[in-house]
C-alpha positions as CSV (number, residue, x, y, z in Angstrom):
1,X,5.0,-10.6,11.9
2,X,3.8,-6.8,12.1
3,X,-0.2,-8.1,13.2
4,X,0.1,-11.4,14.7
5,X,3.4,-11.3,16.5
6,X,2.9,-7.7,17.8
7,X,-0.6,-8.1,18.6
8,X,-2.1,-11.4,18.9
9,X,0.4,-13.5,20.1
10,X,3.5,-11.7,21.8
11,X,5.6,-15.0,22.9
12,X,5.1,-16.9,19.5
13,X,8.4,-18.5,18.5
14,X,9.8,-18.3,15.0
15,X,7.9,-21.7,14.2
16,X,4.8,-21.0,15.2
17,X,5.0,-17.4,13.1
18,X,5.7,-19.4,10.1
19,X,3.1,-21.7,10.7
20,X,0.4,-18.6,10.9
21,X,2.2,-16.8,8.1
22,X,1.6,-20.2,6.0
23,X,-2.3,-20.3,7.1
24,X,-2.6,-17.0,6.0
25,X,-0.9,-17.2,2.9
26,X,-3.3,-20.6,2.4
27,X,-6.2,-18.7,3.2
28,X,-5.6,-15.6,0.7
29,X,-4.6,-18.1,-1.8
30,X,-8.8,-19.8,-1.3
31,X,-10.1,-16.8,-1.2
32,X,-8.1,-15.7,-4.7
33,X,-9.2,-19.4,-6.5
34,X,-12.7,-18.8,-5.5
35,X,-13.3,-15.6,-6.7
36,X,-11.3,-15.8,-9.8
37,X,-14.3,-17.4,-11.4
38,X,-16.4,-15.0,-10.4
39,X,-14.3,-12.4,-12.6
40,X,-15.3,-14.0,-15.7
41,X,-18.2,-12.3,-15.9
42,X,-17.4,-8.6,-15.3
43,X,-17.1,-7.1,-18.6
44,X,-13.7,-5.0,-17.7
45,X,-11.9,-7.4,-15.3
46,X,-8.6,-5.7,-15.4
47,X,-10.7,-2.2,-14.2
48,X,-12.4,-4.3,-11.6
49,X,-8.7,-5.6,-10.3
50,X,-7.2,-2.1,-10.8
51,X,-9.7,-0.5,-8.8
52,X,-9.7,-3.0,-5.8
53,X,-6.0,-3.0,-5.8
54,X,-6.3,0.6,-5.5
55,X,-8.0,0.2,-2.1
56,X,-4.9,-1.3,-0.6
57,X,-1.9,0.4,-2.8
58,X,-2.5,3.9,-1.4
59,X,-1.9,3.0,2.1
60,X,1.1,1.0,1.3
61,X,2.5,4.2,-0.4
62,X,1.8,6.3,2.4
63,X,3.9,3.8,4.5
64,X,6.4,3.5,2.5
65,X,7.0,7.3,1.8
66,X,6.8,8.4,5.0
67,X,8.7,5.6,6.6
68,X,11.9,6.3,4.0
69,X,11.8,9.8,4.2
70,X,10.4,11.0,7.7
71,X,12.7,9.8,10.6
72,X,9.5,10.6,13.0
73,X,7.4,7.5,11.2
74,X,6.6,5.1,13.6
75,X,5.5,1.1,13.4
76,X,2.6,1.6,15.4
77,X,1.5,4.7,13.0
78,X,2.6,2.6,9.9
79,X,0.1,-0.1,11.2
80,X,-2.6,2.3,12.1
81,X,-2.4,4.0,8.6
82,X,-2.6,0.5,6.7
83,X,-5.8,-0.5,8.3
84,X,-7.5,3.1,8.0
85,X,-6.4,3.2,4.6
86,X,-9.0,0.6,3.9
87,X,-12.2,2.5,4.9
88,X,-10.8,5.5,3.6
89,X,-10.4,4.4,0.1
90,X,-14.0,2.5,0.6
91,X,-15.3,5.7,1.6
92,X,-14.2,7.3,-1.8
93,X,-15.3,4.2,-4.0
94,X,-18.6,4.1,-2.5
95,X,-19.5,7.4,-4.0
96,X,-19.0,7.1,-7.8
97,X,-21.4,3.7,-7.5
98,X,-24.4,5.8,-7.4
99,X,-26.4,3.7,-5.1
100,X,-27.1,6.5,-3.0
101,X,-28.2,8.8,-5.6
102,X,-31.4,10.3,-4.7
103,X,-31.2,9.5,-1.0
104,X,-30.6,11.4,2.0
105,X,-27.1,10.2,1.5
106,X,-26.2,11.7,-1.8
107,X,-24.4,14.5,-0.3
108,X,-22.4,12.3,2.2
109,X,-20.3,10.2,-0.3
110,X,-18.2,12.2,-3.2
111,X,-18.2,11.3,-6.4
112,X,-14.3,11.4,-7.6
113,X,-12.5,9.7,-10.5
114,X,-10.5,6.3,-9.5
115,X,-7.3,8.0,-9.5
116,X,-8.4,10.6,-7.4
117,X,-9.7,8.6,-5.0
118,X,-6.4,6.9,-4.7
119,X,-4.8,10.3,-4.4
120,X,-6.7,11.5,-1.4
121,X,-6.8,8.2,0.2
122,X,-2.8,8.2,0.4
123,X,-2.5,12.2,1.5
124,X,-5.3,11.2,4.6
125,X,-3.2,8.0,5.0
126,X,-0.1,10.1,5.4
127,X,-1.5,12.6,7.8
128,X,-3.0,10.0,9.7
129,X,0.4,8.5,10.2
130,X,2.0,12.0,10.8
131,X,0.0,12.5,13.7
132,X,-0.3,9.3,15.1
133,X,3.9,9.3,15.1
134,X,3.9,12.7,16.1
135,X,1.6,12.2,19.3
136,X,3.4,8.6,20.0
137,X,6.8,10.2,20.1
138,X,5.9,13.7,21.1
139,X,8.0,15.0,18.0
140,X,11.1,13.3,18.5
141,X,12.8,11.1,15.9
142,X,11.5,7.2,16.0
143,X,14.6,5.4,17.7
144,X,14.3,2.7,15.5
145,X,14.5,4.8,12.4
146,X,17.7,5.0,10.0
147,X,19.3,8.0,8.7
148,X,19.6,8.4,5.0
149,X,23.2,9.4,3.4
150,X,24.5,9.8,0.3
151,X,26.6,6.9,0.6
152,X,23.7,4.4,0.9
153,X,22.9,5.2,-2.7
154,X,26.2,5.2,-3.9
155,X,27.1,2.7,-7.1
156,X,30.0,1.4,-8.8
157,X,31.2,2.8,-12.2
158,X,30.7,-0.9,-13.7
159,X,27.0,-1.0,-12.3
160,X,26.6,2.0,-13.6
161,X,27.6,1.1,-17.2
162,X,26.0,-2.1,-17.1
163,X,22.6,-0.4,-16.1
164,X,23.1,2.0,-19.4
165,X,24.3,-1.2,-21.2
166,X,20.8,-2.7,-20.6
167,X,18.6,0.8,-21.0
168,X,20.1,0.8,-24.4
169,X,19.3,-2.8,-25.6
170,X,15.8,-2.7,-24.1
171,X,15.1,0.8,-26.2
172,X,16.8,-0.9,-29.2
173,X,14.4,-4.1,-28.6
174,X,11.4,-1.8,-28.3
175,X,11.9,0.9,-31.0
176,X,12.6,-2.7,-33.2
177,X,9.9,-5.0,-32.2
178,X,7.2,-2.6,-31.6
């Protein structure tokens, strides 16, 4: 909805939007089914999955943090942040692979650990979102934003007692079976 209905087909009705969503999901599933057997030859498949999840997740984290806690964040800035976080993450990802070692490009790509790459990508994406939001709204709060109040997060005593009971049961199960 954020990309298709806003930028590709603004007049799309709900039925067409759902159809496009289903097609997109089917294409993603097909790509996943094709790529999955290729992961069998990788010694560290879990690390491979984590590293490539780390290309997308920093942008998502930046969007959530600024979207929840900064009233000036806008939709357009979030979309640009999501799109630009991927090339930023790939810039940090390319360096440690060593393919540029010994070439004039060696000094261009930083060689930083995986988790640092994710941190830098998150911070740079937050800067991009903040700058776009600031220039788009000229420093004013986003009209679509909502104010977080203490009452929003208030829970009942029944919920609190139940949550505490669940934590005790989980702690017991971990201690007993671990």
